[in-house]
C-alpha positions in Angstrom: -17.4 -9.9 -4.5 -15.5 -10.9 -1.7 -13.7 -7.8 0.4 -9.9 -8.0 1.2 -9.3 -7.8 4.8 -6.3 -7.8 7.6 -2.8 -6.2 6.4 -1.6 -5.7 3.0 1.6 -4.6 2.5 2.1 -2.2 0.3 5.7 -3.6 -0.7 9.1 -1.8 -2.0 10.1 -2.4 -5.8 13.9 -4.0 -5.3 16.4 -2.8 -7.6 19.5 -3.8 -7.5 23.1 -1.8 -7.6 22.9 -0.5 -11.0 19.1 0.2 -10.7 17.7 -2.2 -12.4 15.0 -4.3 -11.0 15.9 -7.2 -9.2 13.4 -9.9 -10.1 15.7 -12.7 -8.3 15.4 -11.5 -4.2 10.9 -11.8 -5.0 10.4 -14.8 -3.5 12.4 -14.6 -0.2 10.4 -11.1 0.1 7.1 -12.9 -0.3 7.5 -15.5 1.8 8.7 -13.5 4.8 5.4 -11.5 4.3 3.6 -15.3 4.1 5.1 -15.8 7.6 4.3 -12.4 9.3 0.8 -13.1 8.2 0.1 -11.0 6.0 -2.9 -11.3 3.8 -2.0 -9.5 0.5 0.6 -7.2 -1.4 0.2 -4.1 -3.4 2.4 -4.0 -6.3 4.0 -0.6 -7.9 2.3 1.7 -5.9 3.8 4.5 -4.1 6.3 2.9 -2.3 6.3 0.4 -4.7 7.9 3.4 -7.0 5.9 2.9 -9.6 5.4 6.1 -11.0 9.3 5.6 -11.7 9.1 2.2 -13.8 8.8 2.0 -17.1 5.5 0.2 -18.2 7.8 -3.0 -19.4 9.5 -3.1 -15.7 6.1 -2.4 -13.8 4.3 -5.5 -15.9 7.8 -7.8 -15.2 7.3 -7.0 -11.5 3.6 -7.8 -11.1 4.5 -11.3 -12.6 7.8 -11.9 -10.3 4.4 -11.3 -7.4 1.5 -12.8 -8.9 3.9 -15.9 -9.7 5.2 -16.0 -6.5 2.3 -15.4 -4.2 0.7 -19.1 -5.7 -2.5 -17.5 -4.5 -1.2 -17.8 -0.9 -1.6 -14.6 0.0 -3.8 -11.4 -2.4 -1.8 -9.8 -4.9 -3.4 -6.1 -5.9 -1.8 -4.4 -8.8 -1.3 -0.2 -8.8 -2.5 0.6 -12.9 -2.3 4.1 -12.2 -0.9 6.3 -14.4 -0.4 10.1 -15.8 -1.7 8.3 -19.2 -4.8 6.2 -19.1 -3.9 4.6 -22.1 -1.2 3.1 -20.6 -2.8 2.5 -17.5 -5.4 0.3 -19.8 -2.4 -1.6 -20.7 -1.3 -2.3 -17.2 -5.0 -3.5 -16.0 -5.3 -6.0 -18.7 -2.3 -6.9 -18.4 -2.4 -7.4 -14.6 -5.8 -9.3 -15.4 -3.9 -11.6 -17.8 -1.3 -13.0 -15.6 -4.0 -13.7 -12.5 -3.7 -10.7 -10.6 -7.0 -10.3 -7.5 -7.6 -6.7 -7.9 -6.4 -3.9 -9.5 -6.2 -0.1 -8.4 -5.2 3.4 -9.8 -4.5 7.0 -8.5 -5.9 9.9 -10.3 -4.0 11.5 -13.3 -1.3 13.1 -11.1 -0.3 15.7 -14.3 -3.1 17.2 -16.2 -5.6 16.5 -12.7 -9.8 15.7 -13.6 -11.1 19.3 -12.7 -14.0 17.5 -11.2 -15.5 14.7 -9.1 -17.5 13.1 -12.4 -14.2 13.4 -14.7 -12.4 11.6 -11.8 -15.1 8.5 -12.1 -14.5 9.0 -15.6 -10.9 8.8 -16.1 -11.6 5.6 -13.3 -13.9 3.8 -15.2 -11.7 4.0 -18.6 -8.8 2.2 -16.7 -11.3 -0.4 -15.2 -12.6 -1.2 -18.1 -9.9 -3.0 -19.4 -9.7 -5.4 -16.8 -13.4 -6.1 -16.6 -12.8 -9.6 -14.7 -11.1 -8.0 -11.8 -12.1 -5.7 -8.5 -11.3 -2.4 -9.1 -10.3 0.0 -6.1 -9.6 3.6 -6.4 -6.3 4.7 -4.6 -7.3 8.2 -2.6 -4.4 9.6 -2.4 -4.5 13.2 -2.4 -0.6 14.6 -0.7 1.0 12.7 -3.5 -2.2 13.1 -6.7 -3.2 16.5 -5.9 -6.4 15.4 -6.5 -8.5 16.0 -3.0 -12.2 15.1 -3.7 -15.1 13.8 -1.4 -15.0 9.8 -1.6 -18.6 9.4 -0.8 -19.5 11.3 -4.1 -16.8 9.3 -6.0 -18.6 6.0 -4.5 -22.3 7.5 -5.5 -20.8 8.5 -9.3 -18.9 5.6 -9.6 -21.3 2.7 -8.9 -23.2 4.1 -11.8 -20.7 3.3 -14.3 -17.8 0.9 -13.0 -19.7 -2.6 -12.7 -16.4 -4.3 -11.1 -15.8 -1.4 -8.6 -14.5 -3.0 -5.4 -13.8 0.2 -3.2 -11.2 2.3 -2.1 -7.7 2.6 -1.2 -8.2 5.4 1.2 -4.5 6.9 2.3 -6.1 10.3 3.9 -7.0 11.4 7.4 -9.9 12.2 7.0 -11.7 9.8 9.1 -14.9 11.0 9.3 -15.2 10.6 5.3 -13.6 7.2 5.8 -16.3 6.1 8.0 -18.8 7.6 5.8 -17.5 5.7 2.7 -17.4 2.3 4.8 -21.1 2.5 6.1 -22.6 3.7 2.4 -24.9 1.1 1.1 -24.1 -1.1 4.1 -20.6 -1.8 3.9 -21.0 -2.9 0.3 -17.8 -1.6 -0.8 -14.0 -2.5 0.8 -12.7 1.0 1.9 -8.8 0.1 2.6 -7.1 2.2 4.9 -4.0 3.3 4.2 -2.2 5.5 6.5 -0.6 3.6 9.2 0.1 5.6 12.2 -4.0 5.5 12.2 -4.3 2.4 12.1 -5.8 2.3 15.8 -8.5 4.5 15.0 -9.5 3.7 11.8 -10.0 0.1 13.3 -12.4 2.1 15.9 -14.8 3.5 12.8 -14.8 0.1 11.3 -12.1 -0.6 9.4 -11.5 -4.2 8.6 -8.8 -4.3 6.0 -5.7 -1.9 5.6 -2.9 -1.6 2.9 0.8 0.5 4.0 4.3 0.8 3.5 5.5 -0.6 7.4 3.6 -3.6 7.4 6.0 -4.7 5.3 8.6 -5.1 7.5 6.5 -4.3 11.3 2.9 -6.4 10.2 3.7 -8.2 14.0 3.7 -5.3 15.7 0.3 -4.0 14.4 -0.9 -7.4 14.7 -0.1 -7.1 18.1 -1.9 -3.9 18.4 -5.1 -5.2 16.7 -5.0 -8.6 19.2 -5.2 -5.8 21.9 -8.3 -3.6 20.2 -9.9 -7.0 19.3 -9.6 -8.5 22.8 -11.0 -5.1 24.9 -7.8 -4.0 26.1 -8.1 -0.9 24.8 -5.0 0.8 27.0 -2.8 -1.9 25.5 -3.8 -0.9 22.0 -3.2 2.5 22.6 0.1 1.7 24.0 1.4 -0.2 21.3 0.3 2.0 18.4 1.8 5.1 20.1 5.3 2.7 19.6 3.9 2.6 16.0 3.6 6.1 16.1 7.0 6.8 17.0 8.3 4.5 14.4 6.5 6.3 12.0 7.8 9.2 13.1 11.1 8.1 12.9 10.9 6.9 9.6 9.5 10.4 8.0 12.2 12.7 9.4 14.5 10.9 6.0 13.0 10.2 2.7 10.7 7.7 3.7 11.2 4.8 1.1 14.7 4.9 1.3 14.4 4.7 5.1 12.3 2.3 5.1 14.6 -0.4 2.6 17.0 0.8 4.7 15.2 -0.9 7.5 14.4 -4.2 5.7 18.2 -4.4 4.9 18.9 -4.2 8.8 16.8 -7.3 8.6 18.8 -9.1 6.2 16.8 -8.4 3.2 18.5 -6.1 0.7 16.1 -3.9 -1.6 18.6 -1.9 -2.9 18.1 1.7 -3.2 15.5 4.2 -4.7 15.2 5.6 -8.1 15.9 9.6 -9.2 13.9 11.7 -8.0 13.7 10.2 -4.7 16.6 10.2 -2.2 18.6 7.8 -1.2 19.8 7.9 2.7 23.9 8.3 2.9 25.6 5.7 5.2 25.3 8.3 7.9 21.8 8.5 7.7 21.4 5.2 8.0 23.4 4.9 11.0 21.4 7.6 12.6 18.1 6.1 11.5 19.2 3.2 13.3 20.3 5.1 16.7 16.9 6.6 17.0 15.0 3.4 16.7 17.2 1.9 19.4 16.8 5.3 21.5 12.8 4.4 20.8 13.1 1.6 21.3 11.5 -0.4 19.0 14.8 -1.3 17.0 15.1 -5.0 18.7 11.4 -5.6 18.0 11.2 -4.8 14.4 14.2 -7.4 13.8 12.9 -9.6 15.2 9.9 -9.4 12.7 12.1 -10.8 10.1 12.3 -14.0 12.0 8.5 -14.7 13.0 
C-alpha cells in the first residue's frame, strides 16, 4: 500500500461557545491546511480531543473532514477508544465514509498486559475496516502503554493484514529508526514529535503528524528544505526556533494554547472541553508576548496568509 509522506496536521476539533462541535468552520480550516502544503489530516486524535467526544460527535467530525477534503489531502481518522467495541464502530464508519486510513491508541483505562494483548486488541479494531490501512498510534506519555514497537511490528504483521505502520509519538529515536528499517522500510512509520522532526529526518523519516503543523507548517518546510539541500547548519537553526516555539506552548495547557494561536491567525476553533483547562485572557496575552519575545510570533501569523 502507498505510504503517507510529508507533513500531516493533527487537527483540533472546533467547538462553539456552548461547547458543541462546530462543523461550519471546517471548510475554511481545511482550505488553510491545503494552502500550507499539508499532505493530510489526522482527525479526532489527542489534539482533536477524540477521547472527550461522543461516538456520534466523532463520526460527524470525521464526515465533515472527509467531505471537505475532496481527495485533495489524505484523511486518517483516529478511532481509538477505551472500549474496543466502540473503536470498531468508529473504524467501520471511517471506511464507509471514504477515509484514507484509520489509527488507534491502546486501550488506556484497562491497559493491555503484554505486547501480544496489545496486538490482539489492535487486530480486533483493524478488522472492522479491512479495506483501509491501519496505523497503531504509539503515544505512551498519554496511554501509559510503553512497549517495544519493533516487536509490535513483528507480531502484528502476522494478524493484521491491513497493517500500514505506526504513528510514532515518542522520543526514542533508536527504536523509531529500527521500525523504519524493518522489512526494508515496508511499514510507514509516521513521526509524531514536532520538536524532534529534524533528528527524525536524519534517521530516515519521510512523513510526520503533528499539532503545530496545523498553524506553522511553512516554518517546518523551511527546515525540511534546508536539510534536503544539505544546509545542515540552517536546518538546525530553523529547528531550534521551532523548539523554542514548542517550549513556550508547553508552559501552558498545550491544546488550549495552540487553539489560541489559531485564533491569533484568524481562525476561531473555540475552547477545549473539561477536563482540559482553557487559557484565561491573561494567559493568552502572556503567550502572545512570549512568542513575540522569541521572535517567532510574526512568522507564525504570516503562515495564515501563505
